[in-house]
LOMAR-221517 format. One line per 10 residues: number of its first residue (from 0); their letters; for each residue x, y, z negated of C-alpha. Coordinates in steps of 0.2 Angstrom, whole numbers, always signed. Layout:
BEGIN
NUM> A> X/Y/Z | ...
END
This chain:
BEGIN
0> MRRRTGQRQS> -207/-65/+395 | -210/-72/+377 | -200/-57/+370 | -211/-45/+380 | -227/-53/+374 | -221/-52/+356 | -217/-34/+358 | -234/-31/+364 | -242/-40/+350 | -231/-31/+338
10> TATANLRRPK> -237/-14/+346 | -255/-20/+345 | -253/-25/+326 | -245/-8/+322 | -260/+1/+330 | -272/-9/+320 | -262/-5/+304 | -261/+14/+308 | -273/+24/+297 | -288/+31/+306
20> PPIAGFIAST> -305/+38/+302 | -317/+24/+299 | -327/+23/+315 | -312/+29/+326 | -302/+15/+317 | -315/+2/+322 | -315/+7/+340 | -296/+8/+341 | -294/-9/+333 | -307/-17/+344
30> ISARRAHMED> -298/-10/+360 | -281/-15/+354 | -285/-32/+349 | -295/-35/+365 | -280/-29/+375 | -267/-40/+366 | -279/-55/+367 | -279/-53/+386 | -260/-50/+388 | -256/-64/+377
40> GTCLVNKKRR> -263/-76/+390 | -275/-85/+378 | -290/-77/+386 | -298/-90/+397 | -303/-84/+414 | -322/-85/+417 | -325/-98/+430 | -340/-96/+442 | -353/-109/+437 | -366/-117/+447
50> LTRRPCVEVD> -383/-109/+444 | -397/-120/+439 | -415/-117/+435 | -415/-114/+417 | -424/-102/+404 | -418/-84/+403 | -424/-70/+392 | -436/-56/+397 | -441/-41/+387 | -459/-37/+386
60> RSSKRIKSQR> -460/-18/+385 | -478/-17/+380 | -477/-28/+365 | -458/-25/+362 | -455/-43/+359 | -443/-55/+368 | -450/-70/+377 | -442/-83/+387 | -446/-85/+406 | -440/-97/+419
70> VDFESLPEGL> -431/-89/+434 | -435/-98/+451 | -419/-95/+460 | -425/-104/+475 | -438/-90/+478 | -425/-76/+477 | -423/-66/+494 | -408/-71/+504 | -392/-61/+501 | -397/-58/+482
80> DADVIVQTHY> -385/-66/+471 | -393/-75/+456 | -378/-70/+445 | -384/-52/+447 | -401/-56/+440 | -394/-65/+425 | -382/-51/+421 | -396/-38/+423 | -407/-47/+410 | -392/-49/+399
90> QEIVSRIISQ> -387/-31/+400 | -405/-25/+397 | -406/-36/+381 | -390/-29/+374 | -394/-11/+378 | -411/-13/+369 | -402/-21/+354 | -388/-7/+354 | -401/+7/+355 | -409/+1/+338
100> LTLMEAVRMS> -392/+2/+329 | -382/+17/+323 | -366/+21/+331 | -356/+13/+317 | -366/-3/+317 | -364/-4/+336 | -345/-3/+335 | -345/-16/+321 | -356/-28/+332 | -344/-26/+346
110> MTSSKLTRAW> -331/-34/+336 | -341/-50/+334 | -340/-56/+352 | -328/-54/+366 | -344/-52/+377 | -349/-37/+367 | -333/-28/+365 | -338/-14/+376 | -356/-14/+372 | -355/+2/+360
120> IYHPNLCFDT> -349/+13/+375 | -367/+13/+381 | -375/+18/+365 | -388/+31/+369 | -388/+41/+352 | -372/+49/+347 | -374/+57/+330 | -359/+63/+321 | -359/+68/+303 | -348/+65/+287
130> SIVFGSSSRH> -356/+48/+284 | -351/+42/+302 | -334/+51/+304 | -327/+49/+286 | -337/+34/+280 | -346/+43/+266 | -360/+56/+265 | -353/+63/+248 | -344/+79/+250 | -336/+77/+232
140> KEVPIAKRFI> -327/+61/+236 | -317/+67/+251 | -315/+85/+256 | -320/+85/+275 | -306/+92/+286 | -312/+100/+302 | -297/+94/+313 | -300/+76/+308 | -319/+77/+312 | -315/+86/+329
150> DTVNFILSKH> -302/+73/+334 | -314/+58/+329 | -328/+65/+340 | -316/+69/+354 | -309/+51/+353 | -326/+43/+353 | -333/+53/+367 | -317/+50/+378 | -321/+31/+376 | -340/+32/+379
160> SGLGVNKLAV> -346/+28/+396 | -357/+44/+397 | -371/+33/+404 | -389/+32/+397 | -385/+45/+383 | -402/+51/+375 | -395/+61/+360 | -380/+71/+355 | -380/+77/+337 | -366/+86/+328
170> MFELRKEHAH> -369/+90/+309 | -353/+98/+301 | -347/+115/+296 | -339/+122/+312 | -337/+139/+318 | -332/+151/+332 | -314/+145/+330 | -319/+128/+336 | -328/+134/+351 | -316/+125/+364
180> DIDGWVSFAV> -320/+108/+357 | -338/+111/+354 | -340/+117/+372 | -332/+101/+378 | -346/+91/+368 | -359/+102/+375 | -352/+99/+393 | -352/+80/+389 | -371/+81/+385 | -374/+91/+401
190> TSKARVVTLN> -364/+79/+412 | -372/+63/+403 | -390/+71/+405 | -393/+70/+387 | -411/+74/+383 | -408/+79/+364 | -395/+91/+358 | -393/+95/+340 | -379/+107/+333 | -380/+109/+315
200> FSPYRGSHVC> -365/+119/+308 | -373/+122/+290 | -370/+124/+276 | -359/+138/+282 | -369/+154/+278 | -355/+167/+281 | -356/+181/+293 | -363/+178/+311 | -347/+186/+317 | -338/+169/+314
210> SYNFPCHLFN> -353/+158/+320 | -351/+148/+336 | -359/+155/+352 | -370/+142/+361 | -364/+141/+379 | -379/+144/+389 | -368/+147/+404 | -364/+128/+405 | -383/+125/+410 | -389/+128/+428
220> DKNGSHLQVL> -406/+125/+436 | -401/+107/+440 | -392/+100/+424 | -403/+111/+413 | -418/+101/+418 | -413/+86/+408 | -414/+94/+391 | -430/+91/+382 | -425/+95/+363 | -413/+109/+357
230> QLDTVTLGPS> -410/+111/+339 | -397/+124/+333 | -392/+129/+316 | -379/+142/+311 | -375/+148/+328 | -377/+163/+339 | -389/+162/+354 | -387/+176/+367 | -390/+170/+385 | -385/+181/+399
240> PNFCGFSNLT> -399/+189/+410 | -396/+177/+424 | -398/+162/+413 | -410/+150/+422 | -418/+142/+407 | -423/+125/+402 | -437/+119/+414 | -442/+104/+404 | -438/+109/+386 | -452/+104/+375
250> MLTLENVLVL> -445/+107/+357 | -434/+122/+352 | -428/+124/+333 | -418/+139/+328 | -412/+140/+310 | -400/+153/+303 | -397/+158/+321 | -392/+175/+327 | -403/+178/+341 | -398/+192/+354
260> GDLQLLHKCP> -411/+200/+364 | -427/+195/+354 | -427/+178/+361 | -431/+182/+379 | -426/+165/+385 | -444/+159/+379 | -452/+164/+396 | -439/+153/+404 | -445/+137/+395 | -462/+134/+403
270> ALECLTIRMC> -464/+117/+396 | -461/+122/+378 | -473/+113/+366 | -465/+116/+349 | -456/+131/+343 | -448/+133/+325 | -440/+149/+319 | -432/+148/+301 | -420/+160/+292 | -416/+171/+307
280> SQLHNLHAPE> -414/+187/+298 | -410/+197/+313 | -425/+192/+323 | -438/+206/+322 | -449/+204/+337 | -455/+187/+342 | -462/+190/+359 | -464/+181/+376 | -467/+192/+390 | -476/+178/+400
290> PLPRLKILSV> -489/+165/+394 | -483/+149/+386 | -496/+137/+393 | -490/+121/+384 | -485/+128/+367 | -495/+118/+354 | -485/+121/+337 | -478/+137/+331 | -468/+139/+315 | -460/+154/+308
300> QDSAIDKIDF> -452/+154/+291 | -441/+165/+280 | -437/+177/+294 | -437/+196/+296 | -451/+195/+309 | -462/+211/+311 | -473/+205/+325 | -478/+188/+333 | -485/+191/+350 | -489/+176/+361
310> HAPNLTTFNY> -501/+171/+375 | -503/+153/+371 | -519/+145/+377 | -515/+128/+370 | -508/+133/+353 | -516/+122/+340 | -505/+124/+324 | -498/+140/+317 | -487/+140/+301 | -480/+156/+294
320> KGRFKVIIAL> -469/+159/+278 | -462/+176/+274 | -468/+193/+269 | -485/+199/+273 | -489/+214/+284 | -482/+205/+299 | -493/+208/+314 | -500/+192/+322 | -506/+194/+339 | -510/+177/+346
330> HECLKLKTAS> -519/+180/+362 | -531/+168/+371 | -527/+155/+357 | -545/+147/+358 | -538/+130/+352 | -529/+136/+337 | -538/+127/+323 | -525/+125/+309 | -514/+139/+301 | -504/+140/+285
340> IESGFEENLE> -498/+157/+278 | -486/+157/+263 | -478/+172/+254 | -467/+172/+239 | -473/+188/+231 | -486/+201/+236 | -494/+215/+227 | -512/+209/+231 | -523/+200/+243 | -528/+214/+254
350> YIFTGLPNGL> -518/+208/+270 | -527/+192/+270 | -544/+201/+271 | -538/+214/+283 | -524/+207/+294 | -527/+189/+296 | -544/+188/+303 | -539/+198/+319 | -524/+187/+322 | -532/+170/+317
360> RHVERLHVEV> -550/+173/+322 | -552/+155/+329 | -544/+146/+315 | -555/+132/+307 | -543/+126/+293 | -532/+139/+283 | -520/+136/+269 | -514/+151/+259 | -500/+151/+246 | -495/+167/+237
370> LVATQIPGFT> -490/+175/+221 | -500/+190/+217 | -495/+205/+205 | -511/+216/+205 | -529/+216/+210 | -534/+225/+226 | -537/+243/+222 | -553/+251/+227 | -558/+235/+237 | -577/+233/+238
380> HAPQKFTNLR> -580/+221/+252 | -571/+211/+266 | -571/+222/+281 | -565/+208/+293 | -573/+191/+296 | -565/+174/+299 | -579/+169/+312 | -573/+151/+313 | -566/+146/+296 | -573/+130/+289
390> HLAIRITYLL> -560/+124/+277 | -550/+136/+265 | -536/+130/+253 | -528/+143/+242 | -513/+140/+230 | -512/+156/+220 | -502/+162/+205 | -507/+177/+195 | -495/+187/+184 | -498/+195/+167
400> ANRAGKNAVL> -515/+203/+165 | -507/+220/+161 | -502/+221/+179 | -515/+210/+188 | -530/+218/+181 | -546/+210/+175 | -554/+209/+192 | -540/+200/+201 | -546/+183/+200 | -564/+188/+204
410> QLAYFLEAAP> -559/+196/+220 | -557/+179/+227 | -575/+178/+229 | -573/+190/+244 | -568/+175/+254 | -586/+170/+254 | -590/+186/+262 | -575/+186/+274 | -579/+168/+280 | -598/+166/+282
420> FLVDLHLDML> -596/+149/+289 | -585/+142/+276 | -589/+124/+271 | -575/+118/+259 | -566/+130/+247 | -551/+124/+236 | -542/+135/+224 | -527/+129/+215 | -524/+143/+202 | -510/+147/+190
430> CIDFSWNRPP> -516/+161/+178 | -503/+167/+166 | -517/+178/+158 | -526/+170/+144 | -538/+184/+141 | -556/+179/+139 | -563/+196/+144 | -574/+195/+159 | -575/+208/+172 | -590/+220/+173
440> KDVIVNRPHY> -605/+213/+181 | -606/+227/+195 | -588/+224/+201 | -594/+213/+215 | -611/+213/+223 | -620/+196/+224 | -623/+190/+242 | -630/+173/+247 | -618/+161/+256 | -628/+149/+267
450> NLKRACITGF> -614/+136/+272 | -603/+132/+257 | -605/+114/+252 | -590/+110/+242 | -579/+120/+230 | -565/+115/+219 | -555/+125/+206 | -539/+117/+198 | -530/+125/+184 | -546/+131/+176
460> HGNGGQIALA> -541/+137/+159 | -556/+148/+157 | -550/+166/+157 | -563/+179/+160 | -560/+181/+179 | -561/+162/+182 | -577/+161/+173 | -585/+175/+183 | -579/+167/+199 | -586/+150/+195
470> RYILKNAIKL> -603/+158/+190 | -603/+168/+206 | -601/+153/+217 | -614/+143/+208 | -626/+158/+210 | -623/+163/+228 | -618/+147/+237 | -636/+141/+242 | -631/+124/+250 | -618/+120/+237
480> ENMTLDPKGR> -617/+101/+235 | -602/+99/+223 | -592/+110/+213 | -577/+103/+204 | -568/+111/+189 | -551/+104/+184 | -543/+111/+168 | -526/+103/+172 | -515/+114/+181 | -497/+115/+188
490> IMSHMVAEHG> -490/+117/+171 | -495/+101/+162 | -487/+106/+146 | -501/+119/+143 | -512/+108/+133 | -519/+122/+124 | -525/+130/+140 | -533/+114/+146 | -542/+112/+130 | -548/+130/+130
500> GRIMIKDKIV> -553/+127/+148 | -564/+113/+144 | -573/+122/+130 | -576/+137/+141 | -583/+126/+155 | -596/+118/+143 | -601/+135/+135 | -601/+147/+149 | -602/+137/+166 | -613/+121/+162
510> PKDKNGVLVI> -628/+131/+157 | -628/+140/+174 | -628/+124/+184 | -646/+123/+189 | -644/+110/+203 | -633/+98/+194 | -618/+100/+206 | -605/+103/+193 | -591/+90/+191 | -578/+91/+177
520> L> -561/+82/+178
END
């Protein structure tokens, strides 16, 4: 008997010394040590104790604090074991503590007490990346090996209870060849009713021929209802026509995803509130054939989108980054109040005056960021109107004068015509042109603006176009209360430009300030 016990202890010791990935080693050593401890006979058998009226602990959910409370066992209904009550309180406290820890911290805590040995198997957030699996977030110290990563994730999921899972996240460079194991992880998320699923297989940026195909077929009308957040990066998404959808999905994020079928699954996600599309180079038409009644936030970035066509009556925020000329058709979006439009390089600003007003007619706050090469050729007035725009912020960069033209900066004054109800105007400018020549006086017609109260121009170094623009605003904004000119721009090393800007403000702008609204920073 002693010899057998010694053999088991030796086996347990050997298992502890066997090299394993950090978190898997923690778990394996905990299980082995606990098993050896029980088989050794040194583990005392818990004897049933007589229950008395003593304080226990209760979690106050409203205040998130733990307070003591006395349990009156005499008032318990007949047939209800007081042991169950105490155990329930204890498990609730442990569960709340575990939920606030990372998976690694939960495993370490389980080694501190025999009562907490299996506590980690109820951890709600299972997040796997290099820092968890390999013990380091640095890719230079240790080259990640896909097999080690996969084996570790499989080992942990096999030991987990599968109960109370809130999130399953995998962040590692995996591809189509690993589909068998990844499908198993998604199946675990489906079976455990996880609400959040994140699959991030970047920074792999190779051909989508090798990318993992997300298994929509694993979800049906019953188990798919538990999913609320789906985040996919560097995968292929192509659900079959009979795909039932996600009835309770509120957030969908697709980054570097090969989307098959122009994202037709959107109409099968009626509860969707936030949609983010980024770096989806093969997605050209973002369209939902049926209204998305709960969609509030829409973000499209760095994708080859030609048209954005949605019926979203509750949409409040729209962010777009990419090339101009995209057709924006947001129907019945009466609550859309905030929009951001960003483009890396454009010939001119014509699209802002002709394309955006129709697609964003209800926007009250608009942020535009663009690099402009030339002025708008033959542009004499703004044909479209932003009928609800109140706050406009433009971050704009102009190239050399021999391409941009002398009137490029002054044409920003058309925003006063295009937005008749504009109250705040902020222009953050970077003009590489240091020409002091002003545009001709007849380039733009003076028209009074009755609502602009505050204007700010940063990066004002005093070139001819900036001077003409500032004087135009001072003359035509009838209700202007404050106009701020800041010579400091984004390139802080241009001290000469800042000094020249201050001189031009005092010589050319200050004399035109008839109402004392000018502020120089």
